[in-house]
C-alpha positions as CSV (number, residue, x, y, z in Angstrom):
1,X,111.0,107.0,48.8
2,X,108.4,107.3,51.6
3,X,109.3,108.3,55.1
4,X,108.3,104.8,56.3
5,X,110.6,103.1,53.8
6,X,113.5,105.4,54.8
7,X,112.9,104.4,58.5
8,X,113.1,100.7,57.7
9,X,116.2,101.1,55.6
10,X,117.8,103.3,58.3
11,X,117.0,100.7,60.9
12,X,118.5,97.9,58.8
13,X,121.7,99.8,58.1
14,X,122.2,100.9,61.6
15,X,121.7,97.4,63.0
16,X,123.9,95.8,60.3
17,X,126.8,97.5,62.1
18,X,126.0,95.4,65.2
19,X,128.2,92.4,65.9
20,X,126.5,89.1,65.1
21,X,125.0,87.5,68.2
22,X,124.7,90.8,70.0
23,X,121.3,91.4,71.5
24,X,119.4,94.4,70.1
25,X,119.4,96.9,72.9
26,X,118.0,100.1,71.4
27,X,114.5,101.0,72.4
28,X,113.4,101.4,68.8
29,X,113.9,97.6,68.4
30,X,111.9,96.7,71.5
31,X,109.6,94.4,69.6
32,X,112.5,92.3,68.3
33,X,114.4,90.7,71.1
34,X,116.2,88.0,69.2
35,X,120.0,88.1,68.7
36,X,120.7,90.5,65.9
37,X,121.8,87.9,63.4
38,X,118.5,86.2,63.9
39,X,116.4,89.4,63.8
40,X,117.2,90.3,60.2
41,X,115.6,87.6,58.1
42,X,113.1,87.6,55.4
43,X,109.9,85.8,55.4
44,X,107.9,85.3,53.5
45,X,110.1,85.1,50.4
46,X,107.9,85.7,47.4
47,X,109.3,85.0,43.9
48,X,107.2,86.1,40.9
49,X,108.2,85.0,37.4
50,X,106.7,86.8,34.5
51,X,107.7,87.0,30.8
52,X,110.0,89.9,30.2
53,X,108.1,93.0,29.0
54,X,104.7,91.8,30.3
55,X,104.7,94.6,32.9
56,X,106.2,98.1,32.7
57,X,108.5,99.3,35.5
58,X,105.5,101.0,37.2
59,X,103.4,97.9,36.9
60,X,106.2,95.8,38.4
61,X,106.4,98.2,41.3
62,X,102.6,98.0,41.7
63,X,102.8,94.2,41.5
64,X,105.4,94.0,44.3
65,X,103.4,96.4,46.4
66,X,100.1,94.5,45.8
67,X,101.7,91.0,46.5
68,X,103.4,92.3,49.6
69,X,100.1,93.8,50.9
70,X,98.4,90.4,50.4
71,X,101.2,88.5,52.2
72,X,101.1,90.9,55.2
73,X,97.3,90.7,55.5
74,X,96.8,87.0,55.0
75,X,99.8,86.0,57.2
76,X,98.7,88.6,59.7
77,X,102.2,90.1,60.0
78,X,102.4,92.8,62.7
79,X,101.9,96.5,62.1
80,X,105.5,97.6,63.0
81,X,107.3,98.7,59.8
82,X,110.3,96.5,60.8
83,X,108.0,93.5,60.8
84,X,106.5,94.3,57.5
85,X,110.0,95.0,56.0
86,X,110.8,91.3,56.6
87,X,108.5,90.4,53.6
88,X,110.7,90.1,50.6
89,X,109.2,90.1,47.1
90,X,111.3,89.6,43.9
91,X,110.2,89.7,40.3
92,X,112.2,87.6,37.8
93,X,111.6,88.4,34.2
94,X,112.0,85.4,31.9
95,X,113.5,86.2,28.5
96,X,111.2,86.1,25.4
97,X,111.0,82.7,23.8
98,X,112.0,80.9,27.1
99,X,108.4,80.6,28.4
100,X,106.0,78.4,26.6
101,X,102.8,76.6,27.5
102,X,102.6,73.2,25.7
103,X,105.6,74.3,23.6
104,X,103.6,77.3,22.3
105,X,104.4,80.9,23.0
106,X,101.1,82.3,24.2
107,X,102.3,85.8,25.1
108,X,100.0,87.5,22.6
109,X,96.9,86.0,24.3
110,X,97.9,85.6,28.0
111,X,100.4,86.7,30.6
112,X,101.6,83.5,32.4
113,X,102.8,84.2,35.9
114,X,104.4,81.9,38.6
115,X,104.2,83.0,42.2
116,X,106.1,81.0,44.7
117,X,105.6,81.9,48.3
118,X,108.0,80.5,50.9
119,X,106.4,80.8,54.4
120,X,107.3,79.2,57.7
121,X,105.3,76.0,58.3
122,X,102.6,76.5,60.9
123,X,101.8,80.0,59.9
124,X,98.9,79.2,57.4
125,X,95.8,77.1,58.0
126,X,93.6,75.7,55.2
127,X,91.3,78.7,55.0
128,X,94.3,81.1,54.9
129,X,95.9,79.1,52.0
130,X,92.7,79.4,50.0
131,X,92.4,83.1,50.7
132,X,96.1,83.6,49.9
133,X,96.0,82.1,46.4
134,X,92.8,83.8,45.4
135,X,94.2,87.2,46.6
136,X,97.6,86.7,45.0
137,X,95.8,86.0,41.6
138,X,93.8,89.2,42.1
139,X,96.9,91.2,42.9
140,X,98.6,90.0,39.7
141,X,95.4,90.9,37.7
142,X,95.2,94.4,39.3
143,X,98.8,95.1,38.2
144,X,98.1,94.6,34.5
145,X,97.6,97.7,32.3
146,X,93.9,98.6,32.1
147,X,94.0,98.4,28.3
148,X,95.8,95.0,28.2
149,X,93.2,92.4,27.1
150,X,95.4,89.4,27.6
151,X,94.3,87.0,30.3
152,X,96.3,86.5,33.5
153,X,97.3,82.9,34.0
154,X,98.8,82.2,37.5
155,X,100.5,79.2,38.9
156,X,100.8,79.8,42.7
157,X,102.9,77.6,44.9
158,X,102.7,77.9,48.7
159,X,105.8,76.4,49.9
160,X,105.5,75.9,53.7
161,X,109.0,75.4,55.0
162,X,109.0,73.0,57.9
163,X,110.6,73.8,61.3
164,X,114.4,73.6,61.3
165,X,114.7,74.0,57.6
166,X,114.7,77.8,57.3
167,X,117.9,79.7,58.1
168,X,118.9,83.3,58.0
169,X,122.3,84.8,58.4
170,X,123.8,81.5,59.5
171,X,121.2,80.6,62.1
172,X,118.3,78.1,62.0
173,X,115.0,79.7,62.8
174,X,112.0,78.0,64.5
175,X,108.3,78.9,64.3
176,X,108.5,80.6,67.7
177,X,111.3,82.9,66.3
178,X,109.2,83.8,63.3
179,X,106.2,84.5,65.6
180,X,108.2,86.8,67.7
181,X,109.9,88.6,64.8
182,X,107.0,89.0,62.5
183,X,104.3,89.5,65.1
184,X,101.9,87.1,63.5
185,X,98.7,88.2,65.3
186,X,96.9,84.9,65.1
187,X,99.9,83.0,66.6
188,X,100.8,85.2,69.5
189,X,99.6,82.7,72.1
190,X,102.0,80.1,70.7
191,X,105.0,82.4,71.1
192,X,104.4,82.6,74.8
193,X,104.3,78.8,75.3
């Protein structure tokens, strides 16, 4: 585990011990000034569904890393490791025979992949959406084994959750909360309004 990842985990564990609703007071958390129970959320949530066995353990780790990198870059999440640690990526492997295309198992010819990204409404504009889906497809393709000749087929869903419909740890979040917590560089002016 890298030093940076240990720091993020340490920060999360230490602050998990705080009482809900208590303001973060330690200087290491200076960027996040929301009440603690509102500071530890996850966004975007990225769910990747692939047929079981399509990717090795190493390829799945690479896939998570590549997808997370794309999310951080496109959404312009801040540079602080705590902000980047709010991006959750999950791979769900579907059992063999449970995934068909037109009632046909195409796993010998292709690797179908569904990527669902839940992001707060107002974070992405039209150009960012187009860039996001293109780069997500490329990230999936880069994670495939070099000698795997199957084509990558992606279905990418950008699910922009409207204000007042995203909650974390029992509290409703608003776009201004996300801007402050994630450090979205392109939206910083809105957080001050």
